[in-house]
N, C-alpha and C positions, 0 to 999 in steps of 0.2 A: 928421833921422835917424829921425825917427819914420816907421813903415813900417807886385767880388764877382760867374755867367754862366748862357739858359733857351730851351727849345724845346718846342712842343707839336705833336701830330699831330690832324688832325680826327678826330671821333668817327664810328663806322660804324654805320649803321642797317640792320636787316634787315627787308624787307618780304616777307610771305608771302601768295601768292595763295590764295584759298579753292579747294578742290577738291570736286567732286561725286563721290559713289561711290554705287553701286546695290547693293542687297541681292538676294537671290535672287528677291524679289517684283518683278514688272514695275511700273514707276512708282514704286516707293518710293525717296525721296530722303533720303540722310543728310547733314546739314550738319555737317562737322567742328567741333570746338572751336577757336576762333580761337587762333592762336599768338601769345603776347605779344611786343611788340618788345623786342629786347635793351636792357638799360639802358646809358646813356651810360658809356663807359669812356675815361678820360684816358690818353694815352700819353706825357704830359710826364715827362721823367726826374725822379726824386725830388731835391729840393735837399738838400745836406748840412745836417745839423743844426748849431746854433751850437756852435762849439768843435771841429768836425770837421776833420781835416787837410785843408788845401787850401781851407778856407773863410775868406776874409779878412774880419776882424771890424774895426769902428770904434765905439768907445764914448767917452762922455764920461769924463774921468778919474776921477770919483767912482763912476760905475757899474762902470768897469773894476776899480777897487780892491775893490769889493764882490764881485767875481767870484773874487777870490783866496781859496782855502781858507786857514783859520787852523790853525796847528799849532806845537807846541813844537819848537825846534831841537835836534838831536842832533849832536855832532861826533865821537863815538867811532868809530874805524876810518878816519877821513879821511887820505888821502895825496894829494898833488898828482898823483902819477904814475898815479892811477886815471884821469885824463882825458888821454888821449893827444893831444899837439899838438907840433909843427905837422905836419899831413900835406902831401901833394903839391899840395893846393889844387884850385881848380876846373879849371885847365889843367894836366895832368900832364906836358906837354911844354915848358912855358915856362921851366923850371928854377927857378920861384919857389914857395916853399912858401906855405901860407895866410897867414902873417904878412906876408910881402912883398906878396902879392897885395892884402891889405887896405891896406897902405901905399900901393901904387900907386893903388888905386881912390879913395883919400881925399885924393890930392894936390890942392893948389890950383894949384900949378905942377908939372907932370910932371917927375920926375927922368930922367936918362939912365940906361939899363939896359944893363949890360954882362955879358959872360959869367958864368954862375953867379948871375944876378940880383943883381949888385952895383949898388947904386944911388948915383948921384952928382948932386948939386944937388937942385932941387926945393924946394918949400915946402908947409907944412901948417899948419892952425889947429887948435890943441888947444883942444877945446870946454870941458874941465873948468876951465881957468885963463885962457882967452881969450889965449893966446900964439901967436905965429907961429914955427914951428920950421923951420929951413933945413937941418937935418942930420938925415937919417933915422936915424942912430945915436942921436940923442936922443930917439927915439920909442919908446914901448911900444904894442904892441897889447893893449888891455884887454879882458878878457871882462866885459862890462857887469855881469853877475851873477857875481862871482867863484867860482872852483871850490869853495872851502870853503862858500860860502853855498849854491851848488847843492846840495852834498852834504847840508848841514843841512836843505834844503827838499825834497829828493826824497820824494814821498809813499810810494813803494815803491822799493827799491834798483834803480837803473839796471843795465842790461847794459853791458859793456865798449864795445859798438858804440854804444850811445846816448850814453854819456859821450864817445866820440871824435866823434861827430856834433855834440854841443853844442860841444866844443872847437874845432871847425873850421867852424862854421856861417857860411857866406856866402850862404845863401839868404834871410836876413833882414838888413835894413840895421841892425839894432839889437844883435845879440848881441856883435859885435866892433866896436871903435873905436880908431882911432889917436890917442893923446894923448901929452903930454909925459911922459917918464919920471918927472920929479919928482912930477907930479900923480897918476900911477897909483900910485906907491909911497907916496904919502901916503894914498891911498884904501885900499890893500892889499886885505883881505878883508871889509872893513866894509859894512854895509848902510845904508839912509838914516837909521836912527835913530842911527848913530854918525859918519857922514860925509856931506857934501854938497860939491859942488864950490865953489871959491872964487869963481867967476864967478856971482854971484847971478842974473844974467839968464838962466842956463841951468837954473835949478832946476826950472821946469815942465817942460821938455823931458827933463831928467834923470829926474824921478819918472815921467813918462809911458813913457820908454824902459825904465826898470826894471820897471814894472808889465807892459808888452808883452812883455818877455822872460820874465818869470815866467809870464804867460798862455801865451805860445807853447809853453813847455817844461812846463806843468802843474806849476809849483813853488808851494809854500806860503809864506806869511809868518807871523812870530811877531806877537804883539800889539803889541810896541813898534815893530817895523818898520811894521805896519799904521797905527798912530796917527801915526808920522812922516809917511807918505805922505799921510794925510788931512789933516795939518797944512799940508803944502806945497800940496795941492789947494785949499785955501781961497783962495789967490791966483791960481788957475789955471783960471778959470771957462771959458775958451774952449779949453782944451786937450783934444785927442782922442788917445786911445790906439788905435793901428791895429797889428794883428798877424795873422799866419797861424799856427794851431797846427801844430806840427812833426809829421812822420809818426811 
């Protein structure tokens, strides 16, 4: 669940042929000052700087954690309704909102889809607790970084449009995840200093995905959260964080 392009044009050279000119006196020849060759100019398009929207990044987990800004959290003024969800999803004509589109995308065995995007059958693996779920009604689509944590971590207050974009982000494989309702409600709005999945084999991936989501959306961490992530990273030497900064 954890989730870079170049062209150049040849340089142009300008050659200038010497010219002879005469003055008013017969036989007098003036040699013009040579024209310097134009310097090499590269026409390769500039590469986006690290962290620029659209620039896919891949970093070892420790390095990725070090890129997270550190700031104290503040919860004053938070309301869940600040983050509008669910919208009409990627396909506005399929009758499925973002939540159901995520559930469909993450199915191990695809369910039957009836009118109104009613789902029947199918199966899913809930990564938080390593459970197989065979009833879509027992799934929650979790925002990997919960809304309250996002609000705490916004470095400057987001616009309503940016909050809605986060709440329905299907352009990243990490922002949204279908898991068992029980595990999601156990997690609630806790960060990794307060909660980790019961499936220990998922801890490295969980930490990497948390960090990737915070980097994608330019969110800060508090000190306790950072220390918890570093502690998990001690056992995740080969884990890579991959993310694309959000527009």
